[in-house]
C-alpha positions as CSV (number, residue, x, y, z in Angstrom):
1,M,91.5,102.6,79.0
2,S,91.7,106.0,80.6
3,A,93.6,106.5,83.8
4,D,91.9,109.8,84.5
5,L,90.4,109.9,88.0
6,G,88.9,113.2,89.2
7,L,86.5,113.1,92.2
8,G,86.0,109.7,93.8
9,L,84.4,107.8,96.7
10,G,85.3,104.7,98.7
11,W,82.7,102.1,97.6
12,R,80.6,100.6,100.3
13,H,77.3,98.7,100.1
14,A,75.6,101.5,102.0
15,L,76.8,104.0,99.4
16,A,76.1,101.9,96.4
17,A,73.6,104.4,94.9
18,V,75.9,107.4,95.0
19,P,77.9,106.7,91.8
20,L,74.7,106.0,89.9
21,R,73.2,109.4,90.8
22,R,76.2,111.7,90.7
23,D,77.2,112.6,87.1
24,H,80.6,114.0,88.0
25,L,82.0,111.1,90.0
26,G,85.1,109.9,88.2
27,F,86.2,106.9,90.2
28,L,85.5,104.5,93.0
29,E,87.9,102.7,95.3
30,V,86.9,99.2,96.4
31,V,88.5,97.3,99.3
32,A,90.0,94.3,97.4
33,E,89.3,91.8,100.1
34,A,85.6,92.7,100.1
35,V,85.2,91.3,96.5
36,P,85.5,87.5,96.6
37,T,87.2,85.7,93.8
38,G,84.9,83.6,91.6
39,R,81.7,85.6,92.4
40,P,80.0,88.3,90.3
41,L,80.8,91.8,91.1
42,P,78.2,93.6,93.3
43,P,75.5,94.8,90.9
44,A,75.8,98.5,91.8
45,L,79.6,98.3,91.4
46,A,79.2,96.6,88.0
47,A,76.6,99.2,86.9
48,A,79.0,102.0,87.9
49,R,81.8,100.4,85.8
50,R,79.5,100.1,82.8
51,R,78.8,103.8,83.1
52,G,82.5,104.4,82.7
53,V,83.4,105.1,86.3
54,Q,86.9,103.9,87.0
55,V,87.4,101.4,89.9
56,V,90.7,101.1,91.9
57,P,91.2,98.0,94.0
58,H,92.5,99.0,97.4
59,G,94.3,96.2,99.4
60,V,94.4,96.1,103.2
61,R,95.8,92.6,103.9
62,L,99.0,92.1,101.9
63,S,101.1,93.2,104.9
64,L,103.8,94.6,102.7
65,G,105.6,96.0,105.7
66,G,105.7,92.7,107.5
67,A,108.7,90.3,107.8
68,D,107.1,87.7,105.5
69,R,107.1,87.9,101.7
70,P,103.7,88.8,100.1
71,D,101.3,85.9,100.3
72,P,100.9,84.6,96.7
73,A,97.1,83.9,97.1
74,R,96.4,87.4,98.3
75,L,98.6,88.9,95.6
76,A,96.9,86.8,92.9
77,H,93.5,88.0,94.1
78,L,94.5,91.6,93.9
79,A,95.9,91.1,90.4
80,T,92.8,89.2,89.2
81,L,90.5,91.9,90.6
82,A,92.5,94.6,88.8
83,D,92.0,92.7,85.5
84,R,88.3,92.2,86.2
85,L,87.7,95.8,86.8
86,D,90.0,97.1,84.1
87,A,91.6,99.1,86.8
88,P,94.1,101.9,86.0
89,L,96.1,101.0,89.2
90,V,95.9,99.3,92.5
91,S,96.8,100.5,96.0
92,E,98.0,99.1,99.3
93,H,99.6,100.4,102.5
94,V,103.0,101.1,104.0
95,A,102.0,98.9,107.0
96,F,101.9,95.4,108.3
97,V,98.9,93.5,109.6
98,R,100.3,90.2,110.9
99,A,103.5,89.0,112.6
100,G,104.6,85.8,114.1
101,G,101.6,84.0,112.6
102,R,99.2,86.3,114.4
103,E,96.7,88.7,112.8
104,A,96.5,92.1,114.3
105,G,93.2,93.1,112.8
106,H,94.3,96.5,111.5
107,L,97.1,98.4,109.8
108,L,100.2,98.9,112.0
109,P,103.2,101.2,111.3
110,V,106.5,99.9,110.0
111,P,109.7,100.8,112.0
112,R,111.6,103.4,110.1
113,T,114.9,101.5,110.2
114,R,117.2,100.4,107.4
115,L,116.3,96.8,108.1
116,A,112.6,97.4,107.8
117,L,113.0,99.5,104.7
118,D,115.1,96.9,102.9
119,V,112.4,94.2,103.7
120,L,109.6,96.6,102.6
121,V,111.4,97.4,99.3
122,H,111.8,93.8,98.4
123,N,108.2,93.0,99.4
124,V,106.8,95.9,97.3
125,T,109.1,95.0,94.4
126,E,107.8,91.4,94.5
127,A,104.2,92.5,94.7
128,M,104.6,94.9,91.7
129,A,106.0,92.1,89.6
130,G,102.8,90.1,90.2
131,L,100.4,93.0,89.4
132,P,99.2,93.9,85.9
133,V,99.0,97.7,86.7
134,P,101.0,100.2,88.7
135,L,100.9,100.1,92.5
136,A,100.3,103.2,94.7
137,L,101.4,103.0,98.4
138,E,99.6,104.8,101.2
139,P,101.3,105.9,104.5
140,I,99.0,105.2,107.3
141,A,97.6,107.1,110.4
142,T,99.0,105.9,113.7
143,L,98.7,106.7,117.3
144,F,102.2,105.8,118.2
145,E,105.7,105.6,116.7
146,W,108.4,103.0,116.8
147,P,111.4,104.0,118.9
148,D,114.9,104.4,117.5
149,A,114.0,105.5,114.0
150,E,116.9,105.8,111.6
151,L,115.1,107.9,109.0
152,D,112.3,110.5,109.2
153,E,109.0,109.8,107.5
154,A,109.7,111.8,104.4
155,A,113.1,110.3,103.8
156,F,111.7,106.8,104.4
157,L,108.9,107.2,102.0
158,A,111.0,108.9,99.3
159,E,113.6,106.2,99.3
160,L,110.8,103.5,99.3
161,L,109.2,105.1,96.2
162,D,112.5,105.7,94.4
163,R,113.8,102.2,95.0
164,T,110.6,100.5,93.9
165,G,109.1,102.8,91.3
166,A,105.8,102.7,93.2
167,L,103.4,105.6,93.2
168,L,102.1,107.6,96.2
169,L,98.6,107.5,97.5
170,L,98.6,110.4,99.9
171,D,96.0,110.4,102.6
172,V,95.9,114.1,103.8
173,A,93.7,113.0,106.7
174,N,96.4,110.6,107.8
175,V,99.0,113.3,107.5
176,W,96.8,115.8,109.4
177,A,96.0,113.2,112.2
178,N,99.7,112.2,112.7
179,A,100.8,115.9,112.8
180,R,98.1,116.8,115.2
181,N,99.0,114.0,117.6
182,A,102.7,114.8,117.3
183,G,102.4,118.6,117.5
184,S,104.1,119.0,114.2
185,D,103.4,120.8,110.9
186,P,101.6,118.6,108.4
187,M,102.6,120.7,105.5
188,A,106.2,120.3,106.3
189,L,105.9,116.6,105.6
190,I,103.9,117.1,102.4
191,E,106.5,119.5,101.0
192,A,109.3,117.0,101.7
193,L,107.5,114.1,99.8
194,P,108.1,113.3,96.1
195,L,104.8,114.7,94.9
196,D,105.8,113.9,91.3
197,R,104.8,110.4,92.3
198,L,101.3,111.3,93.4
199,A,98.6,109.0,92.0
200,Y,95.6,110.2,94.0
201,V,94.5,111.5,97.4
202,H,92.4,110.2,100.3
203,V,90.3,112.4,102.5
204,A,88.4,111.2,105.7
205,G,87.1,112.2,109.0
206,G,87.9,111.5,112.6
207,T,87.4,112.6,116.2
208,E,89.4,113.4,119.3
209,R,89.4,111.1,122.3
210,S,91.4,111.5,125.5
211,G,93.7,114.1,123.9
212,L,94.5,112.0,120.8
213,Y,92.9,112.4,117.3
214,H,91.6,109.1,115.9
215,D,91.3,108.6,112.1
216,T,87.9,106.9,112.2
217,H,86.4,107.2,108.7
218,T,83.0,107.5,110.5
219,H,83.0,111.3,111.2
220,P,82.7,114.4,109.0
221,V,85.9,115.6,107.4
222,P,87.4,118.3,109.7
223,A,88.0,121.8,108.4
224,G,91.7,121.4,109.0
225,V,91.9,118.4,106.6
226,L,90.1,120.4,103.9
227,E,92.5,123.3,104.4
228,L,95.5,121.0,104.1
229,L,94.0,119.5,100.9
230,G,93.7,123.0,99.5
231,R,97.3,123.8,100.4
232,L,98.4,120.6,98.6
233,A,96.4,121.6,95.5
234,D,98.3,124.9,95.5
235,R,101.5,123.0,95.1
236,V,100.7,120.1,92.7
237,D,98.0,119.1,90.3
238,I,95.9,116.4,92.0
239,P,94.9,113.7,89.5
240,G,92.2,112.3,91.8
241,V,90.8,112.8,95.3
242,M,88.3,110.7,97.1
243,L,86.3,110.5,100.3
244,E,86.6,107.5,102.6
245,R,83.5,106.8,104.8
246,D,83.3,103.4,106.5
247,G,80.3,103.8,108.8
248,D,77.7,106.1,110.4
249,F,76.8,107.2,106.9
250,P,75.3,110.7,106.7
251,P,72.1,111.6,104.8
252,T,72.4,112.1,101.1
253,E,72.5,115.9,101.2
254,E,75.2,115.9,103.8
255,L,77.4,113.4,101.8
256,D,76.9,115.4,98.7
257,C,78.0,118.6,100.5
258,E,81.1,116.8,101.7
259,L,82.0,115.6,98.2
260,D,81.4,119.1,96.8
261,A,83.7,120.6,99.5
262,I,86.4,118.1,98.7
263,R,86.2,118.9,95.0
264,A,86.3,122.6,95.6
265,A,89.4,122.3,97.8
266,A,91.3,120.0,95.6
267,H,90.4,121.0,92.1
268,P,91.1,117.5,90.8
269,T,92.5,117.6,87.3
270,G,91.4,114.1,86.3
271,G,94.9,113.9,84.8
272,T,96.8,110.6,84.3
273,P,98.8,109.4,87.3
274,P,102.5,109.3,86.7
275,V,103.9,105.9,85.7
276,R,107.7,106.6,85.3
277,I,110.0,104.2,87.1
278,P,113.2,105.8,88.2
279,P,116.5,103.9,88.5
280,P,117.0,102.4,92.0
281,L,118.3,104.9,94.5
282,R,120.4,102.4,96.2
283,Q,121.1,98.8,95.3
284,S,120.6,96.2,98.0
285,S,120.6,92.5,98.2
286,E,117.6,90.3,99.1
287,P,117.1,90.5,102.9
288,S,118.4,87.3,104.5
289,G,116.3,84.9,106.5
290,R,118.0,86.1,109.6
291,Q,117.1,89.7,108.9
292,R,113.5,88.8,108.2
293,R,113.4,86.8,111.4
294,R,114.7,89.7,113.4
295,L,112.0,92.0,112.1
296,A,109.4,89.3,112.7
297,V,110.4,89.1,116.3
298,E,110.2,92.8,116.8
299,Q,106.8,93.1,115.1
300,A,105.4,90.0,116.9
301,A,106.2,91.6,120.2
302,L,104.3,94.7,119.2
303,V,101.3,92.7,118.0
304,N,101.2,90.7,121.2
305,A,101.3,93.8,123.3
306,L,98.6,95.5,121.4
307,V,96.3,92.5,121.2
308,D,96.8,91.1,124.7
309,R,97.1,94.6,126.2
310,T,100.3,93.5,128.0
311,A,103.3,95.8,128.9
312,P,104.7,97.5,125.8
313,P,108.0,96.5,124.3
314,P,111.0,98.6,125.5
315,R,111.1,102.4,124.7
316,F,107.5,102.5,123.3
317,D,105.3,105.2,124.7
318,P,103.0,103.2,127.0
319,V,100.2,105.8,126.9
320,R,100.1,105.9,123.1
321,L,100.4,102.2,122.8
322,G,97.6,101.7,125.3
323,A,95.3,104.0,123.2
324,A,96.3,102.1,120.1
325,G,95.5,98.8,121.8
326,A,92.1,100.0,122.9
327,A,91.3,101.2,119.3
328,L,92.6,97.9,117.9
329,A,90.3,95.9,120.3
330,V,87.3,97.8,118.8
331,K,88.5,97.0,115.2
332,R,89.0,93.3,116.0
333,Q,85.5,93.1,117.5
334,E,84.0,94.8,114.4
335,I,85.6,92.2,112.1
336,G,84.8,89.3,114.4
337,M,88.3,88.6,115.8
338,S,88.6,87.5,119.4
């Protein structure tokens, strides 16, 4: 089995014909939860696999950054899908999606504290032990930050990857969106990340609303994201790069132009993602039940504020949290959550 990636696309039913007509598409990424266990693969996805197109399962519901340990059934589904697809690796997010027994409906950021990092490290380590292939972790786009951070984002991610041996799925659109909203330099973060752990790269579009940039996956890729992708390619060989598009799908010609622009900016090598596992950076014991409960309380308060649109927890930016709550309400409506 080859782990070469190259140019890729997020697989959606509306885009099912794309990998069958483009000769130079190296891989697809499929949302793991969209492929039910015990049913045949979607015919177009199976046909692409028979043509030799690699398929990477991309989980969105493991909630690795949550206070609870990974759900065994969700983890088993991801592992089974990786086997079914003969996948070179799987990916998930540095995020949580549920807290206090309540589903948020979308990916939420993890507090950058030692407590949250220790819980995340153990959750990721447990998940990796249950998977038949390497795991790549994707930092998310967010409209707000947790207060009282003990590490900056680069230090948090570097320690997470070193202590677990996980790979990095770098979404340059997420980096660009977060930097734009924070008024910071996106390249400064990229240069501080362990790029030797890079497995592949995401690219997506978004739009600005009320002074904040929203990573929508339904708009064209901005020129600034393509520029950032090119600057990343100047510093590291990119094994694979892919376009995420979740809705408002453009005409065929427009989609092809976008894929061509991404390939031109990234020059994907189609090389093999790194698989080395370094020794742990810092040994730590299993987080206690008390530590997990403390994190659960903090995260549940945030979920309740976002879902119920109540007053934000102390020291959160109320404007940013209000914007995130409004965006989350739309997400919840789209997936049928009240």
